[in-house]
C-alpha positions as protocol buffer text, in pm:
chain_id: "A"
residue {
  index: 1
  type: MET
  ca { x: -3355 y: -521 z: 1649 }
}
residue {
  index: 2
  type: ALA
  ca { x: -3523 y: -181 z: 1656 }
}
residue {
  index: 3
  type: LYS
  ca { x: -3286 y: 111 z: 1608 }
}
residue {
  index: 4
  type: LYS
  ca { x: -3267 y: 403 z: 1851 }
}
residue {
  index: 5
  type: GLY
  ca { x: -3285 y: 659 z: 1572 }
}
residue {
  index: 6
  type: ARG
  ca { x: -3129 y: 781 z: 1248 }
}
residue {
  index: 7
  type: ILE
  ca { x: -2786 y: 945 z: 1225 }
}
residue {
  index: 8
  type: LEU
  ca { x: -2629 y: 1167 z: 959 }
}
residue {
  index: 9
  type: SER
  ca { x: -2264 y: 1262 z: 974 }
}
residue {
  index: 10
  type: GLY
  ca { x: -1969 y: 1289 z: 739 }
}
residue {
  index: 11
  type: HIS
  ca { x: -1627 y: 1420 z: 643 }
}
residue {
  index: 12
  type: ARG
  ca { x: -1514 y: 1677 z: 389 }
}
residue {
  index: 13
  type: PRO
  ca { x: -1270 y: 1526 z: 133 }
}
residue {
  index: 14
  type: THR
  ca { x: -1009 y: 1799 z: 172 }
}
residue {
  index: 15
  type: GLY
  ca { x: -717 y: 1559 z: 208 }
}
residue {
  index: 16
  type: ARG
  ca { x: -609 y: 1234 z: 370 }
}
residue {
  index: 17
  type: LEU
  ca { x: -775 y: 1133 z: 696 }
}
residue {
  index: 18
  type: HIS
  ca { x: -547 y: 1096 z: 996 }
}
residue {
  index: 19
  type: LEU
  ca { x: -531 y: 962 z: 1352 }
}
residue {
  index: 20
  type: GLY
  ca { x: -738 y: 1255 z: 1473 }
}
residue {
  index: 21
  type: HIS
  ca { x: -1024 y: 1141 z: 1250 }
}
residue {
  index: 22
  type: LEU
  ca { x: -979 y: 778 z: 1353 }
}
residue {
  index: 23
  type: GLU
  ca { x: -991 y: 840 z: 1727 }
}
residue {
  index: 24
  type: GLY
  ca { x: -1210 y: 1150 z: 1705 }
}
residue {
  index: 25
  type: THR
  ca { x: -1498 y: 1023 z: 1492 }
}
residue {
  index: 26
  type: LEU
  ca { x: -1447 y: 697 z: 1305 }
}
residue {
  index: 27
  type: ARG
  ca { x: -1430 y: 467 z: 1605 }
}
residue {
  index: 28
  type: THR
  ca { x: -1742 y: 633 z: 1747 }
}
residue {
  index: 29
  type: TRP
  ca { x: -1928 y: 599 z: 1418 }
}
residue {
  index: 30
  type: ALA
  ca { x: -1835 y: 232 z: 1392 }
}
residue {
  index: 31
  type: ARG
  ca { x: -1983 y: 168 z: 1736 }
}
residue {
  index: 32
  type: LEU
  ca { x: -2303 y: 357 z: 1654 }
}
residue {
  index: 33
  type: GLN
  ca { x: -2380 y: 130 z: 1358 }
}
residue {
  index: 34
  type: ASP
  ca { x: -2524 y: -137 z: 1585 }
}
residue {
  index: 35
  type: ASP
  ca { x: -2775 y: 92 z: 1754 }
}
residue {
  index: 36
  type: TYR
  ca { x: -2864 y: 352 z: 1490 }
}
residue {
  index: 37
  type: GLU
  ca { x: -2964 y: 369 z: 1126 }
}
residue {
  index: 38
  type: CYS
  ca { x: -2657 y: 548 z: 993 }
}
residue {
  index: 39
  type: PHE
  ca { x: -2606 y: 769 z: 689 }
}
residue {
  index: 40
  type: PHE
  ca { x: -2246 y: 882 z: 634 }
}
residue {
  index: 41
  type: GLU
  ca { x: -2173 y: 1128 z: 355 }
}
residue {
  index: 42
  type: ILE
  ca { x: -1850 y: 1235 z: 192 }
}
residue {
  index: 43
  type: ALA
  ca { x: -1933 y: 1604 z: 175 }
}
residue {
  index: 44
  type: ASP
  ca { x: -1761 y: 1709 z: -149 }
}
residue {
  index: 45
  type: TRP
  ca { x: -1977 y: 2020 z: -200 }
}
residue {
  index: 46
  type: HIS
  ca { x: -1875 y: 2136 z: 147 }
}
residue {
  index: 47
  type: ALA
  ca { x: -1511 y: 2092 z: 47 }
}
residue {
  index: 48
  type: LEU
  ca { x: -1565 y: 2354 z: -223 }
}
residue {
  index: 49
  type: THR
  ca { x: -1661 y: 2626 z: 25 }
}
residue {
  index: 50
  type: THR
  ca { x: -1292 y: 2701 z: 81 }
}
residue {
  index: 51
  type: GLY
  ca { x: -1126 y: 2473 z: -176 }
}
residue {
  index: 52
  type: PHE
  ca { x: -1306 y: 2593 z: -487 }
}
residue {
  index: 53
  type: GLU
  ca { x: -988 y: 2702 z: -667 }
}
residue {
  index: 54
  type: ASP
  ca { x: -809 y: 2367 z: -671 }
}
residue {
  index: 55
  type: THR
  ca { x: -1021 y: 2061 z: -744 }
}
residue {
  index: 56
  type: ASP
  ca { x: -758 y: 1844 z: -916 }
}
residue {
  index: 57
  type: LEU
  ca { x: -741 y: 1598 z: -625 }
}
residue {
  index: 58
  type: LEU
  ca { x: -1108 y: 1609 z: -524 }
}
residue {
  index: 59
  type: ARG
  ca { x: -1206 y: 1279 z: -685 }
}
residue {
  index: 60
  type: GLU
  ca { x: -899 y: 1102 z: -547 }
}
residue {
  index: 61
  type: ASN
  ca { x: -964 y: 1247 z: -201 }
}
residue {
  index: 62
  type: ILE
  ca { x: -1322 y: 1120 z: -212 }
}
residue {
  index: 63
  type: GLU
  ca { x: -1204 y: 765 z: -279 }
}
residue {
  index: 64
  type: GLN
  ca { x: -933 y: 791 z: -14 }
}
residue {
  index: 65
  type: VAL
  ca { x: -1192 y: 896 z: 246 }
}
residue {
  index: 66
  type: ALA
  ca { x: -1411 y: 600 z: 148 }
}
residue {
  index: 67
  type: ILE
  ca { x: -1113 y: 364 z: 177 }
}
residue {
  index: 68
  type: ASP
  ca { x: -1033 y: 499 z: 524 }
}
residue {
  index: 69
  type: TRP
  ca { x: -1396 y: 465 z: 632 }
}
residue {
  index: 70
  type: LEU
  ca { x: -1421 y: 103 z: 521 }
}
residue {
  index: 71
  type: ALA
  ca { x: -1081 y: 15 z: 668 }
}
residue {
  index: 72
  type: ALA
  ca { x: -1182 y: 171 z: 1002 }
}
residue {
  index: 73
  type: GLY
  ca { x: -1495 y: -42 z: 1031 }
}
residue {
  index: 74
  type: LEU
  ca { x: -1779 y: 144 z: 862 }
}
residue {
  index: 75
  type: ASP
  ca { x: -1986 y: -137 z: 715 }
}
residue {
  index: 76
  type: PRO
  ca { x: -2197 y: -85 z: 401 }
}
residue {
  index: 77
  type: GLU
  ca { x: -2418 y: -369 z: 519 }
}
residue {
  index: 78
  type: ARG
  ca { x: -2508 y: -168 z: 830 }
}
residue {
  index: 79
  type: SER
  ca { x: -2465 y: 192 z: 713 }
}
residue {
  index: 80
  type: VAL
  ca { x: -2531 y: 400 z: 402 }
}
residue {
  index: 81
  type: LEU
  ca { x: -2202 y: 540 z: 268 }
}
residue {
  index: 82
  type: PHE
  ca { x: -2234 y: 789 z: -17 }
}
residue {
  index: 83
  type: VAL
  ca { x: -2097 y: 1100 z: -185 }
}
residue {
  index: 84
  type: GLN
  ca { x: -2300 y: 1414 z: -122 }
}
residue {
  index: 85
  type: SER
  ca { x: -2300 y: 1535 z: -484 }
}
residue {
  index: 86
  type: ASP
  ca { x: -2434 y: 1199 z: -604 }
}
residue {
  index: 87
  type: VAL
  ca { x: -2765 y: 1288 z: -440 }
}
residue {
  index: 88
  type: LYS
  ca { x: -2875 y: 1606 z: -619 }
}
residue {
  index: 89
  type: GLU
  ca { x: -3175 y: 1644 z: -391 }
}
residue {
  index: 90
  type: HIS
  ca { x: -2937 y: 1792 z: -132 }
}
residue {
  index: 91
  type: ALA
  ca { x: -2888 y: 2092 z: -362 }
}
residue {
  index: 92
  type: GLU
  ca { x: -3262 y: 2140 z: -414 }
}
residue {
  index: 93
  type: LEU
  ca { x: -3338 y: 2130 z: -44 }
}
residue {
  index: 94
  type: HIS
  ca { x: -3046 y: 2363 z: 27 }
}
residue {
  index: 95
  type: LEU
  ca { x: -3198 y: 2612 z: -218 }
}
residue {
  index: 96
  type: LEU
  ca { x: -3545 y: 2587 z: -64 }
}
residue {
  index: 97
  type: LEU
  ca { x: -3417 y: 2615 z: 294 }
}
residue {
  index: 98
  type: SER
  ca { x: -3210 y: 2918 z: 196 }
}
residue {
  index: 99
  type: MET
  ca { x: -3536 y: 3099 z: 112 }
}
residue {
  index: 100
  type: VAL
  ca { x: -3648 y: 3086 z: 475 }
}
residue {
  index: 101
  type: THR
  ca { x: -3310 y: 3136 z: 646 }
}
residue {
  index: 102
  type: PRO
  ca { x: -3227 y: 3497 z: 749 }
}
residue {
  index: 103
  type: VAL
  ca { x: -2878 y: 3614 z: 654 }
}
residue {
  index: 104
  type: SER
  ca { x: -2831 y: 3739 z: 1010 }
}
residue {
  index: 105
  type: TRP
  ca { x: -2853 y: 3380 z: 1137 }
}
residue {
  index: 106
  type: LEU
  ca { x: -2563 y: 3282 z: 911 }
}
residue {
  index: 107
  type: GLU
  ca { x: -2349 y: 3584 z: 996 }
}
residue {
  index: 108
  type: ARG
  ca { x: -2366 y: 3512 z: 1368 }
}
residue {
  index: 109
  type: CYS
  ca { x: -2242 y: 3152 z: 1324 }
}
residue {
  index: 110
  type: PRO
  ca { x: -1925 y: 3117 z: 1539 }
}
residue {
  index: 111
  type: THR
  ca { x: -1737 y: 2911 z: 1281 }
}
residue {
  index: 112
  type: TYR
  ca { x: -1814 y: 3163 z: 1008 }
}
residue {
  index: 113
  type: LYS
  ca { x: -1660 y: 3439 z: 1219 }
}
residue {
  index: 114
  type: ASP
  ca { x: -1359 y: 3232 z: 1324 }
}
residue {
  index: 115
  type: GLN
  ca { x: -1273 y: 3098 z: 979 }
}
residue {
  index: 116
  type: LYS
  ca { x: -1329 y: 3435 z: 817 }
}
residue {
  index: 117
  type: GLN
  ca { x: -1068 y: 3575 z: 1054 }
}
residue {
  index: 118
  type: GLN
  ca { x: -826 y: 3284 z: 1001 }
}
residue {
  index: 119
  type: LEU
  ca { x: -862 y: 3239 z: 625 }
}
residue {
  index: 120
  type: GLY
  ca { x: -921 y: 3600 z: 520 }
}
residue {
  index: 121
  type: ASP
  ca { x: -1174 y: 3756 z: 285 }
}
residue {
  index: 122
  type: GLU
  ca { x: -1031 y: 3599 z: -31 }
}
residue {
  index: 123
  type: LYS
  ca { x: -1127 y: 3246 z: 79 }
}
residue {
  index: 124
  type: THR
  ca { x: -1449 y: 3332 z: 264 }
}
residue {
  index: 125
  type: ALA
  ca { x: -1615 y: 3601 z: 53 }
}
residue {
  index: 126
  type: GLY
  ca { x: -1841 y: 3366 z: -146 }
}
residue {
  index: 127
  type: TYR
  ca { x: -2204 y: 3287 z: -72 }
}
residue {
  index: 128
  type: GLY
  ca { x: -2116 y: 2918 z: -53 }
}
residue {
  index: 129
  type: PHE
  ca { x: -1902 y: 2982 z: 253 }
}
residue {
  index: 130
  type: LEU
  ca { x: -2165 y: 3199 z: 420 }
}
residue {
  index: 131
  type: GLY
  ca { x: -2445 y: 2959 z: 334 }
}
residue {
  index: 132
  type: TYR
  ca { x: -2278 y: 2628 z: 407 }
}
residue {
  index: 133
  type: PRO
  ca { x: -2474 y: 2585 z: 736 }
}
residue {
  index: 134
  type: VAL
  ca { x: -2793 y: 2578 z: 526 }
}
residue {
  index: 135
  type: LEU
  ca { x: -2646 y: 2303 z: 310 }
}
residue {
  index: 136
  type: GLN
  ca { x: -2542 y: 2126 z: 629 }
}
residue {
  index: 137
  type: ALA
  ca { x: -2899 y: 2153 z: 756 }
}
residue {
  index: 138
  type: ALA
  ca { x: -3025 y: 2011 z: 426 }
}
residue {
  index: 139
  type: ASP
  ca { x: -2781 y: 1720 z: 457 }
}
residue {
  index: 140
  type: ILE
  ca { x: -2927 y: 1630 z: 795 }
}
residue {
  index: 141
  type: VAL
  ca { x: -3297 y: 1682 z: 747 }
}
residue {
  index: 142
  type: ILE
  ca { x: -3330 y: 1538 z: 396 }
}
residue {
  index: 143
  type: TYR
  ca { x: -3287 y: 1198 z: 567 }
}
residue {
  index: 144
  type: LYS
  ca { x: -3500 y: 1308 z: 863 }
}
residue {
  index: 145
  type: ALA
  ca { x: -3203 y: 1230 z: 1086 }
}
residue {
  index: 146
  type: ASP
  ca { x: -3306 y: 1276 z: 1448 }
}
residue {
  index: 147
  type: THR
  ca { x: -2958 y: 1230 z: 1596 }
}
residue {
  index: 148
  type: VAL
  ca { x: -2628 y: 1399 z: 1516 }
}
residue {
  index: 149
  type: PRO
  ca { x: -2307 y: 1283 z: 1695 }
}
residue {
  index: 150
  type: ILE
  ca { x: -2106 y: 1596 z: 1777 }
}
residue {
  index: 151
  type: GLY
  ca { x: -1879 y: 1751 z: 2034 }
}
residue {
  index: 152
  type: GLU
  ca { x: -1984 y: 2043 z: 2250 }
}
residue {
  index: 153
  type: ASP
  ca { x: -1801 y: 2291 z: 2026 }
}
residue {
  index: 154
  type: GLN
  ca { x: -2036 y: 2200 z: 1739 }
}
residue {
  index: 155
  type: LEU
  ca { x: -2360 y: 2262 z: 1928 }
}
residue {
  index: 156
  type: PRO
  ca { x: -2411 y: 2610 z: 1773 }
}
residue {
  index: 157
  type: HIS
  ca { x: -2411 y: 2450 z: 1428 }
}
residue {
  index: 158
  type: LEU
  ca { x: -2679 y: 2201 z: 1523 }
}
residue {
  index: 159
  type: GLU
  ca { x: -2886 y: 2469 z: 1693 }
}
residue {
  index: 160
  type: LEU
  ca { x: -2887 y: 2665 z: 1367 }
}
residue {
  index: 161
  type: THR
  ca { x: -3020 y: 2355 z: 1190 }
}
residue {
  index: 162
  type: ARG
  ca { x: -3289 y: 2325 z: 1456 }
}
residue {
  index: 163
  type: GLU
  ca { x: -3384 y: 2692 z: 1409 }
}
residue {
  index: 164
  type: ILE
  ca { x: -3414 y: 2643 z: 1033 }
}
residue {
  index: 165
  type: VAL
  ca { x: -3631 y: 2335 z: 1091 }
}
residue {
  index: 166
  type: ARG
  ca { x: -3857 y: 2522 z: 1333 }
}
residue {
  index: 167
  type: ARG
  ca { x: -3898 y: 2811 z: 1090 }
}
residue {
  index: 168
  type: PHE
  ca { x: -3974 y: 2580 z: 797 }
}
residue {
  index: 169
  type: ASN
  ca { x: -4221 y: 2371 z: 996 }
}
residue {
  index: 170
  type: ASN
  ca { x: -4391 y: 2682 z: 1131 }
}
residue {
  index: 171
  type: ILE
  ca { x: -4447 y: 2816 z: 778 }
}
residue {
  index: 172
  type: TYR
  ca { x: -4528 y: 2497 z: 587 }
}
residue {
  index: 173
  type: GLY
  ca { x: -4627 y: 2238 z: 845 }
}
residue {
  index: 174
  type: PRO
  ca { x: -4445 y: 1964 z: 1037 }
}
residue {
  index: 175
  type: VAL
  ca { x: -4220 y: 1807 z: 773 }
}
residue {
  index: 176
  type: PHE
  ca { x: -3887 y: 1767 z: 953 }
}
residue {
  index: 177
  type: PRO
  ca { x: -3793 y: 1640 z: 1300 }
}
residue {
  index: 178
  type: GLU
  ca { x: -3569 y: 1866 z: 1508 }
}
residue {
  index: 179
  type: PRO
  ca { x: -3239 y: 1675 z: 1524 }
}
residue {
  index: 180
  type: GLU
  ca { x: -3092 y: 1620 z: 1869 }
}
residue {
  index: 181
  type: ALA
  ca { x: -2725 y: 1620 z: 1956 }
}
residue {
  index: 182
  type: LYS
  ca { x: -2561 y: 1300 z: 2069 }
}
residue {
  index: 183
  type: LEU
  ca { x: -2278 y: 1448 z: 2267 }
}
residue {
  index: 184
  type: SER
  ca { x: -1967 y: 1237 z: 2245 }
}
residue {
  index: 185
  type: ARG
  ca { x: -1632 y: 1277 z: 2409 }
}
residue {
  index: 186
  type: PHE
  ca { x: -1414 y: 1276 z: 2101 }
}
residue {
  index: 187
  type: SER
  ca { x: -1047 y: 1211 z: 2165 }
}
residue {
  index: 188
  type: VAL
  ca { x: -821 y: 1505 z: 2079 }
}
residue {
  index: 189
  type: ILE
  ca { x: -503 y: 1367 z: 1926 }
}
residue {
  index: 190
  type: PRO
  ca { x: -193 y: 1589 z: 1933 }
}
residue {
  index: 191
  type: GLY
  ca { x: -3 y: 1625 z: 1610 }
}
residue {
  index: 192
  type: THR
  ca { x: 369 y: 1584 z: 1566 }
}
residue {
  index: 193
  type: ASP
  ca { x: 426 y: 1946 z: 1674 }
}
residue {
  index: 194
  type: GLY
  ca { x: 217 y: 1917 z: 1992 }
}
residue {
  index: 195
  type: ARG
  ca { x: -79 y: 2113 z: 1860 }
}
residue {
  index: 196
  type: LYS
  ca { x: -414 y: 1951 z: 1778 }
}
residue {
  index: 197
  type: MET
  ca { x: -366 y: 1721 z: 1480 }
}
residue {
  index: 198
  type: SER
  ca { x: -488 y: 1909 z: 1172 }
}
residue {
  index: 199
  type: LYS
  ca { x: -421 y: 1907 z: 799 }
}
residue {
  index: 200
  type: SER
  ca { x: -394 y: 2285 z: 810 }
}
residue {
  index: 201
  type: TYR
  ca { x: -100 y: 2258 z: 1054 }
}
residue {
  index: 202
  type: GLY
  ca { x: 84 y: 1993 z: 851 }
}
residue {
  index: 203
  type: ASN
  ca { x: 132 y: 1786 z: 1167 }
}
residue {
  index: 204
  type: THR
  ca { x: -69 y: 1475 z: 1087 }
}
residue {
  index: 205
  type: ILE
  ca { x: -8 y: 1102 z: 1100 }
}
residue {
  index: 206
  type: ASP
  ca { x: -224 y: 987 z: 810 }
}
residue {
  index: 207
  type: LEU
  ca { x: -410 y: 658 z: 799 }
}
residue {
  index: 208
  type: SER
  ca { x: -253 y: 605 z: 457 }
}
residue {
  index: 209
  type: ASP
  ca { x: 104 y: 647 z: 589 }
}
residue {
  index: 210
  type: SER
  ca { x: 332 y: 345 z: 575 }
}
residue {
  index: 211
  type: PRO
  ca { x: 484 y: 200 z: 894 }
}
residue {
  index: 212
  type: GLU
  ca { x: 816 y: 357 z: 793 }
}
residue {
  index: 213
  type: VAL
  ca { x: 663 y: 703 z: 755 }
}
residue {
  index: 214
  type: ILE
  ca { x: 473 y: 673 z: 1084 }
}
residue {
  index: 215
  type: THR
  ca { x: 795 y: 568 z: 1258 }
}
residue {
  index: 216
  type: GLN
  ca { x: 979 y: 871 z: 1119 }
}
residue {
  index: 217
  type: LYS
  ca { x: 699 y: 1108 z: 1219 }
}
residue {
  index: 218
  type: VAL
  ca { x: 676 y: 981 z: 1576 }
}
residue {
  index: 219
  type: ARG
  ca { x: 1054 y: 989 z: 1619 }
}
residue {
  index: 220
  type: LYS
  ca { x: 1045 y: 1360 z: 1532 }
}
residue {
  index: 221
  type: MET
  ca { x: 749 y: 1439 z: 1758 }
}
residue {
  index: 222
  type: PHE
  ca { x: 771 y: 1718 z: 2011 }
}
residue {
  index: 223
  type: THR
  ca { x: 796 y: 1600 z: 2370 }
}
residue {
  index: 224
  type: ASP
  ca { x: 807 y: 1767 z: 2711 }
}
residue {
  index: 225
  type: PRO
  ca { x: 998 y: 2093 z: 2646 }
}
residue {
  index: 226
  type: GLU
  ca { x: 1139 y: 2084 z: 2999 }
}
residue {
  index: 227
  type: LYS
  ca { x: 1299 y: 1741 z: 2958 }
}
residue {
  index: 228
  type: ILE
  ca { x: 1619 y: 1811 z: 2766 }
}
residue {
  index: 229
  type: TYR
  ca { x: 1836 y: 1514 z: 2864 }
}
residue {
  index: 230
  type: LYS
  ca { x: 1751 y: 1155 z: 2953 }
}
residue {
  index: 231
  type: GLY
  ca { x: 1822 y: 1203 z: 3324 }
}
residue {
  index: 232
  type: ASP
  ca { x: 1602 y: 1511 z: 3353 }
}
residue {
  index: 233
  type: PRO
  ca { x: 1270 y: 1459 z: 3534 }
}
residue {
  index: 234
  type: GLY
  ca { x: 983 y: 1474 z: 3286 }
}
residue {
  index: 235
  type: HIS
  ca { x: 621 y: 1586 z: 3295 }
}
residue {
  index: 236
  type: PRO
  ca { x: 415 y: 1322 z: 3110 }
}
residue {
  index: 237
  type: ASP
  ca { x: 95 y: 1524 z: 3135 }
}
residue {
  index: 238
  type: LYS
  ca { x: 259 y: 1792 z: 2919 }
}
residue {
  index: 239
  type: CYS
  ca { x: 403 y: 1548 z: 2665 }
}
residue {
  index: 240
  type: PRO
  ca { x: 214 y: 1471 z: 2340 }
}
residue {
  index: 241
  type: VAL
  ca { x: 379 y: 1131 z: 2315 }
}
residue {
  index: 242
  type: PHE
  ca { x: 230 y: 1027 z: 2650 }
}
residue {
  index: 243
  type: VAL
  ca { x: -118 y: 1087 z: 2504 }
}
residue {
  index: 244
  type: TYR
  ca { x: -38 y: 813 z: 2252 }
}
residue {
  index: 245
  type: HIS
  ca { x: 60 y: 579 z: 2538 }
}
residue {
  index: 246
  type: ASN
  ca { x: -277 y: 650 z: 2700 }
}
residue {
  index: 247
  type: ILE
  ca { x: -453 y: 538 z: 2382 }
}
residue {
  index: 248
  type: TYR
  ca { x: -234 y: 263 z: 2238 }
}
residue {
  index: 249
  type: ASN
  ca { x: -29 y: 136 z: 2533 }
}
residue {
  index: 250
  type: GLN
  ca { x: -273 y: 154 z: 2823 }
}
residue {
  index: 251
  type: GLY
  ca { x: -127 y: -141 z: 3010 }
}
residue {
  index: 252
  type: ARG
  ca { x: 205 y: 39 z: 3049 }
}
residue {
  index: 253
  type: THR
  ca { x: 102 y: 397 z: 3122 }
}
residue {
  index: 254
  type: GLN
  ca { x: 189 y: 384 z: 3493 }
}
residue {
  index: 255
  type: PRO
  ca { x: 548 y: 257 z: 3455 }
}
residue {
  index: 256
  type: ILE
  ca { x: 599 y: 493 z: 3159 }
}
residue {
  index: 257
  type: LYS
  ca { x: 479 y: 782 z: 3372 }
}
residue {
  index: 258
  type: GLN
  ca { x: 701 y: 684 z: 3664 }
}
residue {
  index: 259
  type: GLY
  ca { x: 1006 y: 632 z: 3445 }
}
residue {
  index: 260
  type: CYS
  ca { x: 959 y: 968 z: 3276 }
}
residue {
  index: 261
  type: GLU
  ca { x: 907 y: 1157 z: 3603 }
}
residue {
  index: 262
  type: SER
  ca { x: 1212 y: 997 z: 3762 }
}
residue {
  index: 263
  type: GLY
  ca { x: 1434 y: 1063 z: 3462 }
}
residue {
  index: 264
  type: GLU
  ca { x: 1510 y: 693 z: 3412 }
}
residue {
  index: 265
  type: LEU
  ca { x: 1315 y: 679 z: 3083 }
}
residue {
  index: 266
  type: GLY
  ca { x: 1447 y: 890 z: 2798 }
}
residue {
  index: 267
  type: CYS
  ca { x: 1233 y: 1034 z: 2520 }
}
residue {
  index: 268
  type: VAL
  ca { x: 1396 y: 814 z: 2252 }
}
residue {
  index: 269
  type: ASP
  ca { x: 1309 y: 492 z: 2436 }
}
residue {
  index: 270
  type: CYS
  ca { x: 963 y: 627 z: 2516 }
}
residue {
  index: 271
  type: LYS
  ca { x: 899 y: 689 z: 2147 }
}
residue {
  index: 272
  type: VAL
  ca { x: 1032 y: 347 z: 2044 }
}
residue {
  index: 273
  type: GLU
  ca { x: 779 y: 179 z: 2272 }
}
residue {
  index: 274
  type: VAL
  ca { x: 485 y: 391 z: 2159 }
}
residue {
  index: 275
  type: ILE
  ca { x: 572 y: 332 z: 1792 }
}
residue {
  index: 276
  type: GLU
  ca { x: 560 y: -45 z: 1852 }
}
residue {
  index: 277
  type: HIS
  ca { x: 213 y: -30 z: 2006 }
}
residue {
  index: 278
  type: LEU
  ca { x: 78 y: 229 z: 1763 }
}
residue {
  index: 279
  type: LEU
  ca { x: 179 y: 19 z: 1463 }
}
residue {
  index: 280
  type: ALA
  ca { x: 35 y: -295 z: 1623 }
}
residue {
  index: 281
  type: ALA
  ca { x: -298 y: -116 z: 1679 }
}
residue {
  index: 282
  type: LEU
  ca { x: -306 y: 13 z: 1321 }
}
residue {
  index: 283
  type: GLU
  ca { x: -196 y: -312 z: 1155 }
}
residue {
  index: 284
  type: PRO
  ca { x: -549 y: -450 z: 1084 }
}
residue {
  index: 285
  type: LEU
  ca { x: -656 y: -114 z: 943 }
}
residue {
  index: 286
  type: MET
  ca { x: -344 y: -94 z: 727 }
}
residue {
  index: 287
  type: GLU
  ca { x: -399 y: -443 z: 588 }
}
residue {
  index: 288
  type: ARG
  ca { x: -763 y: -374 z: 509 }
}
residue {
  index: 289
  type: ARG
  ca { x: -670 y: -38 z: 362 }
}
residue {
  index: 290
  type: ALA
  ca { x: -414 y: -191 z: 126 }
}
residue {
  index: 291
  type: GLU
  ca { x: -673 y: -441 z: 1 }
}
residue {
  index: 292
  type: LEU
  ca { x: -926 y: -168 z: -67 }
}
residue {
  index: 293
  type: ASP
  ca { x: -674 y: 63 z: -232 }
}
residue {
  index: 294
  type: ALA
  ca { x: -590 y: -219 z: -472 }
}
residue {
  index: 295
  type: ASN
  ca { x: -960 y: -277 z: -546 }
}
residue {
  index: 296
  type: ARG
  ca { x: -1098 y: 68 z: -623 }
}
residue {
  index: 297
  type: SER
  ca { x: -1388 y: -80 z: -821 }
}
residue {
  index: 298
  type: LEU
  ca { x: -1525 y: -229 z: -497 }
}
residue {
  index: 299
  type: VAL
  ca { x: -1498 y: 109 z: -324 }
}
residue {
  index: 300
  type: ARG
  ca { x: -1684 y: 277 z: -612 }
}
residue {
  index: 301
  type: GLU
  ca { x: -1952 y: 9 z: -600 }
}
residue {
  index: 302
  type: VAL
  ca { x: -2006 y: 73 z: -228 }
}
residue {
  index: 303
  type: LEU
  ca { x: -2046 y: 446 z: -288 }
}
residue {
  index: 304
  type: ALA
  ca { x: -2278 y: 392 z: -586 }
}
residue {
  index: 305
  type: ALA
  ca { x: -2499 y: 154 z: -389 }
}
residue {
  index: 306
  type: GLY
  ca { x: -2503 y: 395 z: -96 }
}
residue {
  index: 307
  type: ALA
  ca { x: -2600 y: 683 z: -323 }
}
residue {
  index: 308
  type: GLU
  ca { x: -2889 y: 478 z: -462 }
}
residue {
  index: 309
  type: THR
  ca { x: -3020 y: 406 z: -113 }
}
residue {
  index: 310
  type: ALA
  ca { x: -2970 y: 765 z: 0 }
}
residue {
  index: 311
  type: ARG
  ca { x: -3136 y: 900 z: -316 }
}
residue {
  index: 312
  type: ALA
  ca { x: -3448 y: 692 z: -256 }
}
residue {
  index: 313
  type: VAL
  ca { x: -3489 y: 839 z: 92 }
}
residue {
  index: 314
  type: ALA
  ca { x: -3408 y: 1191 z: -27 }
}
residue {
  index: 315
  type: THR
  ca { x: -3655 y: 1163 z: -316 }
}
residue {
  index: 316
  type: ASP
  ca { x: -3938 y: 1076 z: -80 }
}
residue {
  index: 317
  type: THR
  ca { x: -3847 y: 1365 z: 150 }
}
residue {
  index: 318
  type: MET
  ca { x: -3834 y: 1614 z: -137 }
}
residue {
  index: 319
  type: GLU
  ca { x: -4176 y: 1507 z: -262 }
}
residue {
  index: 320
  type: GLU
  ca { x: -4310 y: 1577 z: 87 }
}
residue {
  index: 321
  type: VAL
  ca { x: -4131 y: 1914 z: 92 }
}
residue {
  index: 322
  type: ARG
  ca { x: -4276 y: 2016 z: -245 }
}
residue {
  index: 323
  type: GLN
  ca { x: -4624 y: 1920 z: -134 }
}
residue {
  index: 324
  type: ALA
  ca { x: -4587 y: 2118 z: 188 }
}
residue {
  index: 325
  type: MET
  ca { x: -4456 y: 2425 z: 1 }
}
residue {
  index: 326
  type: LYS
  ca { x: -4720 y: 2380 z: -273 }
}
residue {
  index: 327
  type: THR
  ca { x: -4450 y: 2382 z: -541 }
}
residue {
  index: 328
  type: ALA
  ca { x: -4524 y: 2030 z: -662 }
}
residue {
  index: 329
  type: ALA
  ca { x: -4680 y: 1994 z: -1005 }
}
residue {
  index: 330
  type: PRO
  ca { x: -5047 y: 1890 z: -992 }
}
residue {
  index: 331
  type: ALA
  ca { x: -5110 y: 1522 z: -1046 }
}
residue {
  index: 332
  type: ALA
  ca { x: -5217 y: 1428 z: -1397 }
}
residue {
  index: 333
  type: THR
  ca { x: -5588 y: 1357 z: -1437 }
}
residue {
  index: 334
  type: ASN
  ca { x: -5765 y: 1146 z: -1695 }
}
residue {
  index: 335
  type: PRO
  ca { x: -5962 y: 1345 z: -1954 }
}
């Protein structure tokens, strides 16, 4: 069956993936495999933009991301799964694209401004941090991906890639397609403290957590701050735990809502029920994950095979780029 287009997306291996990744991207990616030619990269060079000082766990984090991907349904028979740094052509294209990208374009990037403010100058002073959108553009266009699944908040990033593509094509000729956004409604999963689930907040439920650890984390989750005692009327729409019912216990959301609002349902019982359904939903992933974690050689083989496939595509693209830029060595001629 003909595919609708080619996708490039990925995760940075900065730590264990969590429920936010599962519901926010992984389930969407798994669905896209049937309709698109998919390239998914573990972006280890991107992880160095802020994590350059501590790389002790980088290799382990890469394998953990791959395990989570495979356990969540990414299929190496239908998608190309690879590690960014295993395809050195990314670095070459990043360098060449950086020659045509004005610094002012990078400095106006919203994420650059936000993270610079949040992380401070010590973490964000390097060129790698400033120039990571150029590497991101190289990641996308080296596979001539025409579709990028993103949320609305990421549109400025993709527009910068499109601007770089337009500038390159205008100077050297039409080499790259302008990638289009595939806007998706990614689920925002609250963490155990009620804020958006994020490794930086330390509020995650990791895909690698055991049932016992997940149970402990959910039991300690923040709930409706206005519901102090069991008989108090609650406000489910303000309660992070109710979000989990909406995802993992959909058949019971109405009685849960009514019981909370009337005060008949206490937070402890509410959490007990959501834990049961959350663990049931995660059970197939946990089983698959345990099998993969015990067979790391298989995981490495998947990544190696993916890198080989990705490298073949990237090599062809870079030959085209060198020809367009007239940096390719002249073909040998017979004397």
